[in-house]
C-alpha positions in Angstrom: 0.0 0.1 0.0 1.3 3.6 -0.9 0.8 6.7 1.0 -0.3 9.6 -1.3 1.9 12.3 -0.7 1.2 15.9 -1.2 3.7 18.0 -3.3 5.6 20.7 -1.5 5.3 24.2 -2.4 8.6 25.6 -3.8 10.5 27.6 -1.3 10.3 31.4 -1.1 13.7 31.7 0.5 16.8 32.2 -1.4 19.1 29.2 -1.7 21.9 31.3 -0.5 21.8 33.7 2.3 25.1 35.6 2.9 25.9 38.2 5.5 29.3 40.1 5.5 31.5 40.9 8.4 31.0 44.2 10.2 33.4 46.3 8.0 33.5 44.2 4.9 31.4 46.7 2.6 33.6 49.5 4.2 36.7 47.6 2.9 35.6 47.0 -0.5 34.8 50.8 -0.8 38.0 51.6 0.5 40.0 49.3 -1.7 37.7 50.1 -4.6 37.2 46.3 -5.5 34.8 43.6 -5.9 35.7 39.8 -5.3 35.2 36.9 -7.7 35.8 33.2 -6.8 34.8 29.7 -7.9 33.5 26.7 -5.7 34.4 23.4 -7.1 31.7 21.5 -4.9 28.7 23.5 -5.9 30.1 24.6 -9.6 29.5 28.2 -8.9 31.2 31.4 -10.1 30.5 34.2 -7.4 31.0 37.9 -7.9 30.8 39.8 -4.6 30.7 43.7 -4.2 28.6 46.7 -3.1 25.1 47.9 -4.5 22.8 50.5 -3.5 20.4 49.3 -0.6 17.6 51.6 -2.2 18.0 50.1 -5.4 19.2 53.4 -7.2 22.2 52.1 -8.6 25.7 52.9 -7.0 25.7 53.5 -3.2 25.4 57.1 -2.5 26.4 56.9 1.1 27.7 54.4 3.8 24.2 53.9 5.1 22.9 53.2 1.6 25.3 50.2 0.8 24.4 46.6 0.8 26.0 43.4 -0.1 25.9 42.3 -3.9 26.1 38.8 -4.8 25.8 37.4 -8.3 26.3 33.8 -9.2 26.4 31.5 -12.0 26.9 27.8 -12.6 29.6 26.0 -14.4 30.1 22.1 -14.2 33.0 21.6 -11.9 34.4 25.3 -11.4 38.2 24.5 -10.9 39.8 27.9 -11.1 40.0 31.3 -12.9 42.5 33.9 -13.9 41.7 37.6 -14.1 43.8 40.1 -16.2 45.5 42.8 -14.5 43.1 45.3 -15.7 40.2 43.0 -14.6 38.7 43.4 -18.1 39.2 39.5 -18.8 38.3 36.7 -16.9 39.4 33.1 -17.8 37.3 30.5 -16.1 38.0 26.7 -16.3 35.5 24.1 -15.8 35.5 20.1 -16.2 35.5 20.2 -19.9 35.4 23.7 -21.0 37.5 27.0 -20.8 35.7 30.3 -21.0 37.0 33.7 -21.8 34.7 36.4 -20.5 35.0 40.0 -21.5 33.8 43.2 -19.3 31.1 45.2 -20.8 28.8 48.0 -19.3 26.0 46.4 -17.7 23.4 48.7 -19.4 25.0 47.7 -22.9 24.4 44.1 -22.6 21.4 43.1 -24.9 18.8 41.0 -23.1 15.6 39.7 -24.7 13.2 37.4 -22.9 12.9 33.9 -24.5 9.7 33.9 -26.7 6.8 32.4 -25.1 7.9 33.0 -21.5 6.9 35.9 -19.3 8.9 37.3 -16.3 7.9 40.2 -14.5 9.7 43.1 -15.9 10.4 41.6 -19.2 9.8 44.4 -22.0 11.7 44.5 -25.4 11.6 48.2 -25.3 13.1 48.6 -21.9 16.7 48.1 -20.5 17.7 44.5 -19.2 16.4 43.9 -15.5 20.0 44.1 -14.1 20.6 47.7 -15.0 18.8 49.2 -12.2 20.3 46.8 -9.5 23.5 48.5 -9.1 25.6 46.4 -11.5 28.1 48.6 -13.3 29.7 46.0 -15.6 28.9 42.5 -16.7 31.2 39.8 -17.9 30.0 38.3 -21.1 31.3 35.0 -22.4 33.1 35.7 -25.6 34.9 32.4 -26.4 34.4 28.9 -25.0 36.9 25.8 -25.8 35.4 22.5 -25.2 37.7 19.4 -24.9 36.8 15.5 -24.4 39.9 15.5 -21.9 38.8 16.2 -18.4 41.0 18.6 -16.8 41.1 16.0 -14.0 43.4 14.1 -16.4 45.5 16.8 -17.6 47.0 17.6 -14.2 
């Protein structure tokens, strides 16, 4: 005999909740930097920086700043290299190497997939991320795929 189960509703909580230490945002501002790192276990590329807490683009004061975390998934991220001017990021995953180039966030074209509707999608409006405080975007420009796993080449 089987017991009927009721499907669980999708969680409204984000899968990741991050809190910076007390002076972390001040340190990012003083150093005029953001951080990028990969995690092999979750296959993620994370970019961490500051954004406006009020949603007005760049923070206008110390009290208006909030932690900004942007992530993307790459199968078995293993490492990355950033050019000295931070305009190029090379990222390695299990079977691929990606070269991403920096572009102004408001210059990145975005069009929703036909037949899908997401709140805020409008072909005549700028991309959704433009008003969220991102100043640049890293766009994949070249991807190399191999049948040899990076595990085997080390």
